[in-house]
Each structure stands twice: as C-alpha cells, then as structure tokens.
C-alpha positions in Angstrom: 3.4 -17.4 -1.0 6.1 -16.2 1.3 6.5 -12.7 2.6 8.6 -10.2 0.7 12.0 -9.4 2.0 12.8 -6.4 4.2 16.1 -4.8 3.2 17.7 -1.9 5.2 20.4 0.5 4.1 21.5 2.5 7.1 24.6 4.3 8.4 26.3 7.7 8.3 27.9 7.2 4.8 26.6 8.5 1.5 25.0 6.0 -0.7 22.0 4.6 1.1 19.4 5.9 -1.4 21.8 5.1 -4.3 22.0 1.4 -3.1 18.2 1.2 -2.8 17.8 2.7 -6.2 20.2 0.2 -7.6 18.2 -2.7 -6.1 15.0 -1.2 -7.4 16.4 -0.8 -10.9 17.5 -4.4 -10.8 14.0 -5.5 -9.7 12.4 -3.4 -12.4 14.8 -4.9 -15.0 13.5 -8.4 -14.0 9.9 -7.3 -14.5 8.9 -6.3 -11.0 6.6 -3.4 -10.5 8.4 -0.8 -8.3 7.5 2.2 -6.2 9.8 4.7 -4.6 8.4 6.7 -1.6 10.3 9.7 -0.6 10.0 10.7 3.1 11.2 14.2 4.0 12.6 14.9 0.6 11.0 17.0 -2.1 10.6 16.2 -5.8 13.9 17.9 -6.7 15.8 14.5 -7.0 17.7 13.7 -10.2 16.6 10.1 -10.4 13.0 11.2 -10.9 13.8 12.4 -14.4 14.6 8.7 -15.2 11.9 7.1 -13.2 9.2 9.2 -15.0 10.3 7.4 -18.2 9.8 3.9 -16.8 6.3 2.3 -17.1 5.7 0.4 -13.9 8.2 2.3 -11.8 6.4 5.0 -9.8 7.4 7.5 -7.2 5.6 9.4 -4.4 6.8 12.4 -2.5 6.0 12.9 1.1 8.2 15.8 2.1 7.5 19.4 2.9 9.8 20.9 0.3 11.8 22.6 3.0 14.3 21.6 5.6 12.7 20.4 8.8 14.2 21.7 12.0 14.1 18.5 14.1 14.5 20.5 17.3 11.2 22.3 16.5 8.9 19.9 14.7 5.7 21.5 13.6 2.3 19.9 12.8 2.8 20.6 9.1 6.0 18.5 9.2 4.0 15.5 10.3 1.2 15.7 7.7 3.2 14.5 4.7 4.7 11.6 6.7 1.3 10.5 7.8 0.1 10.6 4.2 3.1 8.5 3.3 2.2 5.9 5.8 -1.4 5.8 4.6 -0.2 5.3 1.0 2.1 2.5 2.2 -0.8 0.8 3.9 -2.9 1.1 0.7 0.0 -0.2 -1.5 0.6 -3.2 0.8 -3.1 -4.0 1.2 -3.7 -3.9 -2.6 -0.3 -5.5 -3.5 0.1 -2.7 -6.0 3.9 -3.2 -6.3 6.4 -6.0 -6.0 8.9 -3.7 -4.4 8.6 -0.5 -2.5 11.6 1.7 -1.4 10.9 3.8 1.7 13.6 6.4 1.3 14.6 8.2 4.5 11.9 6.5 6.5 14.5 5.5 9.1 15.3 9.1 10.0 11.6 9.8 10.6 11.6 7.1 13.2 14.7 8.5 14.9 13.1 11.9 15.2 9.7 10.5 16.3 7.7 11.6 13.2 6.7 7.9 12.9 6.6 5.4 15.8 8.7 2.4 15.1 5.9 0.1 16.3 3.5 1.7 13.8 5.8 1.1 10.9 6.6 -2.4 12.0 2.8 -3.2 12.2 2.4 -1.8 8.6 5.4 -3.7 7.4 4.1 -6.9 8.9 0.9 -6.6 6.8 2.9 -7.1 3.6 2.4 -10.2 1.6 4.9 -10.7 -1.1 6.0 -7.1 -1.5 9.7 -6.5 -0.9 10.4 -3.4 1.2 13.7 -1.4 1.2 14.1 1.1 4.0 16.8 3.8 3.9 18.2 6.4 6.3 20.4 6.9 9.3 19.8 5.4 12.7 17.9 2.2 12.0 16.3 1.2 15.3 16.9 -2.3 16.7 13.3 -3.3 16.0 13.7 -2.6 12.3 17.1 -4.4 12.2 15.6 -7.4 13.9 12.7 -7.5 11.5 14.9 -7.1 8.4 16.2 -9.9 6.2 19.1 -8.0 4.9 20.8 -5.0 6.7 23.8 -3.1 5.2 25.5 -0.3 7.1 27.1 2.3 4.9 29.9 4.0 6.8 31.5 7.3 6.1 35.3 7.5 5.7 35.4 10.9 4.1 32.9 13.3 2.6 33.3 16.7 0.9 30.7 18.1 3.3 33.3 17.8 6.0 35.2 20.7 4.3 32.0 22.8 4.2 31.2 21.9 0.5 27.5 22.3 -0.6 25.3 19.6 -2.0 26.1 18.9 -5.6 23.3 18.3 -8.1 23.7 14.9 -9.7 25.7 13.6 -6.8 23.7 14.3 -3.6 20.3 15.0 -5.3 
C-alpha cells in the first residue's frame, strides 16, 4: 500500500479552502471517507450545513471562536491547535479517514503555533490517508514533502476596498 498524497493549496488569493472542499467532495463522491479539520476557524462556516448531512464526511473545529492577534499569542490560542494535532495523530494512526483536509494549518506554521517539523513528523506517519493542507505562507519543508502544490494568487478582492466578509462567499 502506498502512502496517501499530500496536496497543498497556498497563496494570497481567495479560494484555498474552496479548492480543498472541492477535492474532498470529489473524494467523498467516489466513496472515500473524508474529514475536514478547521484550524483557527470556528464552526460558523457555511459548508458545515452541507457536511452535516453527509454520512462519512466529518468535520472538527480547532479554533478559539475569536480572531487571534498574532502579535500577542496567548496560551489559550495554542490549546485548540494542540488538540487538532492530537486528533490528526489519532486519525492517521487508526486510518479513520481516506482523506483529511487540514484547513488553515499552514498559517499556524507561519505564526509558530505549530512547528513545521512537528507537522511533518505527523504527516510522515500517514499510511494511505491523503492529506490536503490549506493556508497562506506554505513553508519550503511542506512544499518539498507535498505531491501537489497549487498557489492561488490574488489579482483583485473586494476586501481591498474595505468591504466586509460576506456570508456564503467568505464563510
């Protein structure tokens, strides 16, 4: 049995989570058991309303429910991320899912909430589980480890004009 693929969606453009969810939905449609793990985000994500209706497509939330000030990271900011890593270890050890999406995990690396070496070690323990990692600032170690890397670039975004997040578009 070969190791599962590592797929990375990174860059400053909108659509990294959307791309990962599209891949996950395709896998689910082919009979794979899928999990979505949210790092830093809360459960106020529109796609959860659909995922909850799909047997064999699970989600886990490892966010604080509030915006993290990355210039002033507090111990309570680290707790959900650590729980997320522990859950990932358990999932990979037990081969619970065929595919796991680690949404926004890359930004946790950038801000030092997770050490890249720790995540790489956990990822290396996977057997046939495919992993999809999303977020800005993918470090070179993750890119090197990955089988597929797509960079999603921003050309224009309504945020640039000061527009707020729109339900159904951004979350």
